[in-house]
N, C-alpha and C positions, 0 to 999 in steps of 0.2 A: 108338464108345468109348464106355465105361462109367464114370457120376461115382454114387459113394454120397452121400447129404444127408442130414442127421441133425436131426428135430424139436428145435423150443424149447417154451417152456414154455406150459402149456395141454393138451399132448398126454397127459399124466396119465392112468392109471386105478386103481382099485384092484384089488389081484392081479397089478398089471404086473409082468412078468419071472419070476413063479414057475415056469412051466412051463420056460424056460430054465435057472434053477436046477437042477428037480429031475431034467430029462433029460439036462443035459451038464455032466460033471463041469469039464472046462476056465471054464465059466461060473459054477459054485458056486464054485469055489475063488476068481476072480475079486473076486465079489461077497462071500464071506468075507473076503476081504482088505482090501477097501472097509471094513467093518465095524472090522475090526482097526484101520486108520488112523485112523477116525473117532473111535474108542472108544465107538460106538452104533450100534445095529441100523438101520439105513437098509433093509435087507432086511425088516423088521418091518414097516416102515411102509408098502413097497413092496406085500407080500404081505398083512398085515392091518391096513394103518392105514385110518381113515374118508377119506373124500370131502374133508371141511374138513382135516383132519391133511396131507393129500397136496396140498391145496390153498395151503398155507403154504410159499413162498416157498425158504425154506432148507431143506425138504424137497423140495420140486418138483423144482428145480435138479438136484440130487443121483441122486433116484431116475432122471430123464430120461435124464442123463447114462452112470449103470452101466446100465439097459436097452438103451440104444442102444450101449454101446460093447462089451457083450459079447456082444449079436447079430450085430456087426461083426467082431468077431473069432474066430467060429466061423465066418463066410464067408468070410475073409481079403481079400489085398488084391493076389494075384497081375496080375488084369487088370482095378484098378480105377487108371484114366488121372487123375482129380481127383476131388476132395471140399468139400464146403461143408455149413455146417450154420445152421439159423436162430437167430439170438442167442444162447442156450446154448448150440444145437447146434453153433454153430461151436468150442467147445471139445472136442464128442468127436470131429469133425473134426480136428482138431489133434493129438489124441492118436493117433486112429487113424493119421494121416500119419507120424507118429514126430517131432511136433515138442516135445511135451511129454509124460514118464513118464508112466503111470498112476498112481503114486503122488502126484506132484505136480499131476496133471489131478483128482485126488479132494479133493486139500487147497486146489485154488484155486476149484472148483466150489461147495465149501463155503462158501469165504470169499465168492464174489460172491454165492449165495443169502444170505446172514447180512447182507452189505452194503447188499444192494439192499432188504432187508425195513426193515432199519433205516432207509436213506435214505427208504423210503417213509412211516415213520413221522414221521421229523425233519421231513420236506418234503411235506405232504399232496399227492396231487394225483391224476389219474386219467389215463386214456386213451378212447377211442371209434373206433370205426369209419364210415368215409367210403366209402359204395360209389356208382360210377358219375358220378365228379368228372374231368375234363380236368385234367391238371398245372395251367394257367395258372387255372383256376376255383378250383382246391384255394389255390393260392399268394394268391389274392387273400380268400379265404375265411380261413386265416389270421392273414394282415394285417389284418383288421377283426375278427377274435375277440381278437387280440391285446391290444387294448384294454384287456380285462378280465385279462391276466394273461400269462405263460408259455404257448405254445401253438406245437407244430413237429410235422411230420411224424415218424414215429414207423418204421414200418417201409411201404417199397412191397412189398405184397405180391405182386401180381398188376396188372394194366392195370385201371385203374380201381377196386381194392380197395386203401384206403390206412388206415391206423390212425395216429390223431392223438396227443399226451400232452402234457401240461404240468399249470398247474392248473385247481384244479376250476372255477371260474368262467369263465376262458376256452376248458377243452373244452367246458362246458356250453353256453354262447355257441356256438359254433363249430355244435353238433349242431343250435338251433336254429336257426341261419341257413342251414344247407347245402342244405335243400329250395330253400331261394328261390335259390340260386347253381347249382342245377344239378344235387346229388346225387338220386340213385333214393333213397338210405338210408341215415340217418346215425345211429346207436345205441351208447351208452355199455357200456364193458365193463367187468363186475366184475374188477375186480384192484386189489393192495395198495400200487401207487403208481406214478406218471407215468416209464415206463419208458422209456429212450433220450430224455431230455430233459434239459435243464440241470439241472432236480431233482434228477436223481444226480448231482449234483458232487460230494456229500459220500463217495460211494461211490467214486466215481472216484478220488478223491486217496489212498484206503487201499487201494483194489485195484492202482494202483499201487505203491506200497511192498511189497504183498505178490508182487508179479510180481517186484520186485527182487531177492527170495529165492528166486527159480525159476529153474532152468535152462531156458534154452527153444533150441532146436539147430532148423537148417535144416531144413523138411520135407521127408521123403522123395517125396511126393507134392504137387502143388500142390492149397493151397486157395484157392478162390474166397470172398475174404473181405467181411463185411458194408459194411465201411467205406467200400473201396475199389471194388466189383464187379468184381475182376479177380484172377488166381491168384497166389497169392504163395506162395514158398518161403523167403526169408531171413526168419531168427530175430530181427532188427532190425526188420524192418518187422512181424512177426506181433506182437511186442512191443509196440510202438508204435498197429497197429490194436486190441488188445485192451482199451490204454487209454482209447482215444477211443469205442470200441463202446458205452459203457456210456449216455454223452451224445448220440451219433450217431445217425441215423436208419440203419434194419435195410436196404440196398437188395438187397431178395431178388429182385425181376423183372429188375433192372440185372445181380445176379449171375448166374441162371439164362440168361440171353440171353448175356452174355458165355462161359458155357460152351456153348452152343449154336455159340454165333460159333468157340469155340475146338475145334469138333470132337467134342462130345459129345451123343451120340444115344440113350442110356439111361441113366434115372435110376432108382436102386434109392433108397427112403426106409426105412432103416434105425432101427427104434424104433417106440416106440408109436404107433398110430394112423396114419392117412390123411391128413394136413392138406396135408404139401408135396406130395404127390403130385397132388393138388387143384388147389393153386397153379400147379403148374408146365404142367399141361394147359392154364391157361388163358394163361400165358407163353407157351408153342410148341407150336402145334397138332402140329409134326410127332416131338415127343419122345415116346419112349417111357417109361412108367412103371412099376414094379413096387415092394412095400413086402415089407418082412420086420420082423413083429412075432413073431410066436409061435412055438415049438417046431417046430411041423408046416411053417410056412413057411420056418424056415432049413433044414430036411431036404429041402424040396422044391426049394430053391436050391442046397444042396449035391450034390442027387442029382437032377437034370432026366431026366424020361421019357426 
């Protein structure tokens, strides 16, 4: 069985999505519709924006969502048994699975990006990657570093690869302590906020208010959601999980394992770059992985030799 998985923040690149827009009328229509909904040209940022402009959370999230969703609609979903997305990518997955309309998804992703950028300015924080630590050692590290402020595991990306998030002093202390606790590497990340930590609480409240104005349906394809690491179709569960997601850990490694346990053998990363393919191969040695980012890759998947 096959699953489509969708990337999150950090997979953006200059010029992303342009070849999809130029080659496929369906992709052009979708992207033009997004520009009309937003009242400004996100496609111009994607196609012509600088790296610094694309790194702004309020643009990054929309750009990745739009690129990923356009590619996914070109592929269709006839043989897709399950779907999932990493953080922001979960919104693409839910839109693809029919739980949230395209128009509402564009508005929701725009609001989420804006709220997260604002929360990062309101509650300054940071994130760091910690490589090669066992879970119990990580728990002890976070407990000790927590004496300097809020710090928690933000992303369980693959076995032994975790991103932590929180107050600047607490994350810095965790990075300094990590090698002595058994980490192979600990490195601060260049981010605009402490995503997936309690420092996102102001964004969580406003996102919940926005979600109250949006229709969410039961998903037509199960979506393995970040917060619970299990396939979900219920509209009520989807709504609750999306609210929790901003301040909770992304259980990506656990989600991929849950999909494998449910019978998924093939994963197709749909959207910019190859980040998730690399993580999935480390989570499940038996998984078959592919990626669809460019127009040529769309063609190749639609018309296999």
